[in-house]
C-alpha positions as CSV (number, residue, x, y, z in Angstrom):
1,M,-14.1,-23.6,74.8
2,K,-13.1,-20.4,72.9
3,S,-12.7,-17.1,74.6
4,R,-13.1,-13.8,72.7
5,E,-10.9,-12.2,75.3
6,L,-8.1,-14.7,74.6
7,Y,-5.7,-14.5,71.6
8,G,-3.2,-17.2,70.8
9,L,0.5,-16.6,69.9
10,V,2.8,-19.3,68.6
11,L,6.3,-18.2,69.5
12,T,8.6,-19.0,66.5
13,G,11.0,-16.0,66.5
14,G,14.2,-17.7,67.6
15,R,17.2,-18.2,65.3
16,S,17.2,-22.0,65.8
17,T,21.1,-21.9,65.6
18,R,21.5,-24.9,67.8
19,M,19.0,-26.9,65.8
20,G,20.3,-25.8,62.4
21,I,16.9,-25.6,60.9
22,D,13.7,-23.5,61.7
23,K,12.1,-25.4,64.6
24,G,8.7,-24.3,63.3
25,H,9.0,-26.5,60.3
26,I,9.8,-29.7,62.1
27,N,7.0,-32.3,61.7
28,Y,6.0,-34.1,65.0
29,H,2.3,-34.4,64.4
30,G,1.8,-34.8,60.6
31,K,2.4,-31.1,59.8
32,P,4.9,-28.4,60.6
33,Q,5.0,-27.7,64.4
34,Q,4.1,-24.0,63.9
35,E,0.9,-25.1,62.1
36,H,0.1,-27.8,64.6
37,L,0.3,-25.3,67.6
38,F,-1.6,-22.7,65.6
39,D,-4.4,-25.3,65.1
40,L,-4.4,-26.3,68.8
41,L,-4.7,-22.7,70.0
42,T,-7.5,-22.1,67.5
43,K,-9.7,-24.4,69.7
44,F,-9.2,-22.1,72.7
45,C,-8.7,-18.6,71.3
46,D,-10.8,-16.2,69.2
47,M,-7.8,-15.4,67.1
48,V,-4.4,-16.9,66.7
49,F,-1.1,-15.4,65.5
50,T,2.5,-16.4,64.9
51,S,5.3,-14.4,66.5
52,C,8.3,-14.3,64.1
53,V,11.2,-12.2,62.8
54,E,11.3,-10.6,59.4
55,R,13.6,-13.2,57.8
56,Q,11.2,-16.1,58.7
57,D,9.0,-17.6,56.0
58,I,5.6,-17.6,57.7
59,S,2.5,-18.2,55.7
60,P,-0.1,-15.3,55.8
61,T,-2.6,-17.9,56.9
62,L,-0.7,-18.1,60.2
63,N,-1.2,-14.4,60.9
64,P,2.4,-13.4,61.4
65,I,3.3,-10.7,63.9
66,Y,6.8,-9.6,63.3
67,D,9.1,-8.6,66.2
68,K,9.1,-4.8,66.6
69,F,12.0,-4.5,69.1
70,T,15.7,-4.9,68.7
71,F,16.4,-7.4,71.4
72,E,16.4,-11.2,71.0
73,S,14.0,-12.9,73.4
74,P,10.5,-14.4,73.3
75,L,9.6,-11.2,75.2
76,N,10.0,-9.4,71.9
77,G,7.1,-11.4,70.4
78,I,4.9,-11.0,73.5
79,L,5.4,-7.3,73.6
80,S,4.8,-7.0,69.8
81,A,1.6,-8.9,70.1
82,F,0.4,-6.7,73.0
83,E,1.2,-3.6,71.0
84,L,-1.1,-4.9,68.3
85,H,-3.9,-5.9,70.6
86,P,-3.3,-4.4,74.1
87,H,-6.7,-5.2,75.6
88,K,-6.5,-9.0,74.9
89,A,-5.0,-11.7,77.0
90,W,-2.3,-13.6,75.1
91,F,-2.0,-17.4,75.3
92,T,1.6,-18.1,74.3
93,V,3.1,-21.5,73.3
94,A,6.8,-22.0,72.2
95,V,7.2,-23.8,68.9
96,D,9.9,-26.1,70.4
97,M,7.5,-27.8,72.8
98,P,6.3,-30.9,70.9
99,F,4.3,-32.4,73.8
100,V,1.8,-29.5,74.1
101,N,-1.6,-30.9,73.4
102,D,-5.4,-30.1,73.9
103,R,-5.4,-31.4,77.5
104,V,-2.5,-29.2,78.5
105,L,-4.0,-26.1,76.9
106,E,-7.4,-26.8,78.4
107,F,-6.0,-27.3,81.8
108,L,-4.2,-24.0,81.7
109,V,-7.4,-22.2,80.5
110,E,-9.5,-23.9,83.2
111,N,-7.0,-22.7,85.9
112,R,-6.6,-19.2,84.5
113,D,-6.7,-16.4,87.1
114,T,-7.5,-13.1,85.4
115,T,-6.7,-11.2,88.6
116,K,-3.0,-12.1,88.2
117,V,-0.6,-10.8,85.5
118,A,-0.3,-14.3,84.1
119,T,-1.2,-17.9,84.6
120,C,1.5,-20.5,83.8
121,F,2.9,-23.9,84.7
122,Y,5.8,-24.5,87.0
123,D,8.8,-25.5,85.0
124,S,10.1,-29.1,84.8
125,A,11.9,-28.7,88.1
126,G,8.7,-27.5,89.8
127,K,10.4,-24.3,91.1
128,L,10.2,-21.5,88.5
129,P,7.4,-20.3,86.2
130,E,7.4,-21.7,82.6
131,P,7.0,-18.4,80.7
132,L,6.6,-19.8,77.2
133,L,3.4,-21.8,77.9
134,T,1.5,-19.0,79.6
135,I,-1.6,-16.9,79.5
136,W,-0.6,-13.2,79.8
137,E,-3.3,-11.0,81.0
138,P,-3.8,-7.4,79.6
139,S,-2.7,-6.0,83.0
140,S,0.8,-7.4,82.3
141,F,1.4,-5.3,79.2
142,S,2.4,-2.0,80.9
143,L,4.4,-3.9,83.5
144,L,6.2,-5.9,80.8
145,M,7.0,-2.6,78.9
146,K,8.5,-1.1,82.1
147,F,10.4,-4.2,82.8
148,N,11.9,-4.1,79.3
149,Q,12.7,-0.4,79.5
150,R,14.8,-1.2,82.6
151,G,16.7,-3.7,80.5
152,G,14.7,-6.9,81.3
153,I,14.3,-9.3,78.5
154,S,13.6,-12.6,80.2
155,P,9.9,-13.5,80.5
156,R,10.7,-15.9,83.3
157,D,12.5,-13.2,85.3
158,F,9.4,-11.0,84.9
159,L,7.1,-13.8,86.1
160,V,9.3,-14.5,89.1
161,A,9.1,-10.8,90.1
162,H,5.4,-10.3,89.6
163,N,2.1,-11.7,90.9
164,C,1.4,-14.7,88.6
165,K,-0.6,-17.9,89.2
166,K,1.6,-21.0,88.8
167,I,0.1,-24.4,88.5
168,I,1.5,-27.9,88.3
169,S,1.1,-29.6,84.9
170,T,-0.7,-33.0,84.8
171,E,1.6,-34.1,82.0
172,S,5.3,-34.4,82.8
173,K,6.6,-34.2,79.2
174,V,4.9,-30.9,78.5
175,H,8.1,-29.0,79.4
176,V,10.4,-30.9,77.0
177,N,12.0,-28.5,74.6
178,I,13.6,-29.7,71.4
179,N,16.5,-27.3,70.7
180,T,19.2,-29.5,69.1
181,P,19.5,-32.4,66.6
182,D,20.4,-34.6,69.6
183,D,17.2,-33.6,71.4
184,F,15.3,-34.5,68.2
185,L,17.0,-37.9,67.9
186,K,16.3,-38.7,71.6
187,L,12.6,-37.9,71.0
188,K,12.4,-40.2,68.0
189,N,14.0,-43.1,69.8
């Protein structure tokens, strides 16, 4: 179910200070998480890239896109990807979400609304948009740039303020983020 108009982006650009190691290298599924998500997105996207910062060790096979802006936020990666390919929709997945799977991605693609700026899930509380597992339409690029120029750096704040489609995930664990060693231990137990 690939779409030539849909590019994938694995968001790995965080500092991982709470975890103490690069979260993209954690093995949940038999390979580093950044590779696992890259492979999952390849099933749905014509091309897949990895959002990262210069200091990260990302294999050229994962098509790194280095953050181009000076602020720290996943929005940096999203904007950097849009600058490279502004006429493509971007399917983003955060590297710290170990329960993302084929079914979750397929459900989001099937419920995509190209007339909105983005299609995303509600967060785990069911109230706000989950910005890091989202399909961002090309129409969002100029709006994201304006949002950032006004000082906005939160993708969630952007989605709250704009016309996006929000859907309820069929899998409750999809929103789980692993950000600390304790989170990782709880996952393994």
